[in-house]
Kinemage of the C-alpha trace (Angstrom):
@kinemage 1
@onewidth
@group {chain A} dominant
@subgroup {mainchain}
@vectorlist {calphas} color= white
{ca met a 1} P -1.567 -7.219 -3.500
{ca tyr a 2} L -2.291 -3.943 -1.756
{ca ile a 3} L -0.191 -0.815 -1.489
{ca tyr a 4} L -0.532 1.453 1.515
{ca asn a 5} L 0.854 4.802 0.363
{ca val a 6} L 1.794 7.522 2.838
{ca thr a 7} L 2.642 10.898 1.296
{ca ile a 8} L 4.386 13.329 3.626
{ca asn a 9} L 5.398 16.949 3.242
{ca ile a 10} L 8.126 17.780 5.761
{ca asn a 11} L 9.587 21.153 6.693
{ca glu a 12} L 12.782 21.608 4.693
{ca thr a 13} L 14.798 22.626 7.769
{ca ile a 14} L 14.329 19.204 9.382
{ca his a 15} L 13.847 16.933 6.378
{ca gln a 16} L 17.308 15.347 6.685
{ca glu a 17} L 16.666 14.435 10.333
{ca trp a 18} L 13.261 13.095 9.296
{ca leu a 19} L 14.791 10.978 6.490
{ca thr a 20} L 17.237 9.399 8.940
{ca trp a 21} L 14.426 8.698 11.405
{ca met a 22} L 12.213 7.269 8.633
{ca glu a 23} L 14.660 4.452 7.977
{ca thr a 24} L 13.971 3.170 11.484
{ca his a 25} L 10.252 3.931 11.270
{ca ile a 26} L 9.854 2.026 7.993
{ca leu a 27} L 11.571 -0.995 9.535
{ca asp a 28} L 9.215 -0.716 12.539
{ca val a 29} L 6.233 -0.816 10.168
{ca leu a 30} L 7.689 -3.784 8.252
{ca asn a 31} L 8.419 -5.596 11.505
{ca thr a 32} L 4.696 -5.640 12.327
{ca gly a 33} L 4.589 -8.553 9.885
{ca lys a 34} L 1.753 -7.000 7.890
{ca phe a 35} L 3.820 -5.861 4.882
{ca ile a 36} L 6.298 -7.635 2.622
{ca ser a 37} L 8.228 -4.599 1.365
{ca ala a 38} L 8.451 -0.816 1.390
{ca lys a 39} L 9.736 1.872 -0.972
{ca leu a 40} L 10.773 5.365 0.063
{ca thr a 41} L 10.583 7.884 -2.773
{ca glu a 42} L 10.972 11.636 -3.152
{ca val a 43} L 8.098 13.372 -4.919
{ca leu a 44} L 9.635 15.561 -7.613
{ca val a 45} L 7.389 18.613 -7.479
{ca asp a 46} L 7.832 22.104 -6.091
{ca glu a 47} L 5.221 22.479 -3.381
{ca glu a 48} L 3.492 25.856 -3.045
{ca met a 49} L 3.579 25.396 0.721
{ca gly a 50} L 7.321 24.696 0.606
{ca gly a 51} L 9.059 21.792 2.256
{ca lys a 52} L 10.013 18.475 0.721
{ca thr a 53} L 7.538 15.756 -0.166
{ca tyr a 54} L 8.105 12.015 0.074
{ca ser a 55} L 6.033 8.906 -0.532
{ca ile a 56} L 6.412 5.643 1.331
{ca gln a 57} L 4.731 2.663 -0.312
{ca tyr a 58} L 4.178 -0.411 1.833
{ca thr a 59} L 3.119 -3.610 0.037
{ca ala a 60} L 0.741 -6.059 1.732
{ca asn a 61} L -0.196 -9.477 0.377
{ca thr a 62} L -3.860 -9.303 1.404
{ca arg a 63} L -6.584 -6.855 2.388
{ca gln a 64} L -6.702 -8.642 5.738
{ca asp a 65} L -3.026 -7.813 6.373
{ca leu a 66} L -3.784 -4.147 5.736
{ca asp a 67} L -6.879 -4.204 7.957
{ca asp a 68} L -4.898 -5.928 10.718
{ca tyr a 69} L -2.241 -3.201 10.478
{ca tyr a 70} L -4.931 -0.539 10.996
{ca lys a 71} L -6.412 -2.406 13.972
{ca glu a 72} L -3.201 -3.448 15.699
{ca asp a 73} L -0.389 -1.043 14.791
{ca ala a 74} L -1.307 2.110 12.862
{ca asp a 75} L -2.347 4.360 15.766
{ca arg a 76} L 0.777 3.616 17.794
{ca leu a 77} L 3.145 4.157 14.867
{ca arg a 78} L 1.399 7.343 13.727
{ca leu a 79} L 1.597 8.721 17.250
{ca glu a 80} L 5.372 8.157 17.286
{ca ser a 81} L 5.666 10.277 14.126
{ca phe a 82} L 3.472 13.003 15.551
{ca lys a 83} L 5.364 13.129 18.853
{ca lys a 84} L 8.679 13.490 17.047
{ca phe a 85} L 7.743 15.922 14.252
{ca gly a 86} L 4.272 17.265 15.114
{ca asp a 87} L 3.305 20.278 13.062
{ca gln a 88} L 6.519 20.116 11.016
{ca met a 89} L 4.913 17.555 8.708
{ca leu a 90} L 1.673 16.966 6.882
{ca ala a 91} L 0.703 13.413 5.894
{ca phe a 92} L -2.066 11.816 3.893
{ca arg a 93} L -2.646 8.180 3.164
{ca thr a 94} L -4.104 6.259 0.235
{ca glu a 95} L -4.725 2.600 -0.466
{ca leu a 96} L -4.147 0.980 -3.832
{ca arg a 97} L -4.954 -2.501 -5.073
{ca leu a 98} L -2.539 -3.940 -7.608
{ca ile a 99} L -4.436 -5.195 -10.651
{ca lys a 100} L -1.555 -6.330 -12.846
{ca glu a 101} L 2.119 -5.619 -13.374
{ca phe a 102} L 3.596 -5.235 -16.832
{ca tyr a 103} L 7.173 -5.742 -17.958
{ca pro a 104} L 8.851 -5.090 -21.319
{ca thr a 105} L 8.818 -8.069 -23.668
{ca asn a 106} L 12.111 -7.170 -25.266
{ca ile a 107} L 14.826 -4.930 -23.994
{ca his a 108} L 16.909 -2.856 -26.393
{ca asn a 109} L 20.609 -2.416 -25.724
């Protein structure tokens, strides 16, 4: 599996509007059919530049699904973000390949 991680720092004055909009945007990305799930998380650090930082992690089954997203959908969806929030946000993207997941073998009560 592959994880497409988008980390975004958003101006604090509009972050609530952005969070509301992101719910729709994440569904738009999922509805491309290239990803099987997404997680929206808040990054718990104080940024020197200010603002609030979030990470959205989209999970794809195959490398081909991720490549198809880049070819067919990424530019259009990124442009929507830029048109709406422009210089109020800074984003960077990383790709991760899942090697193995681990789970506890016994859970203490």
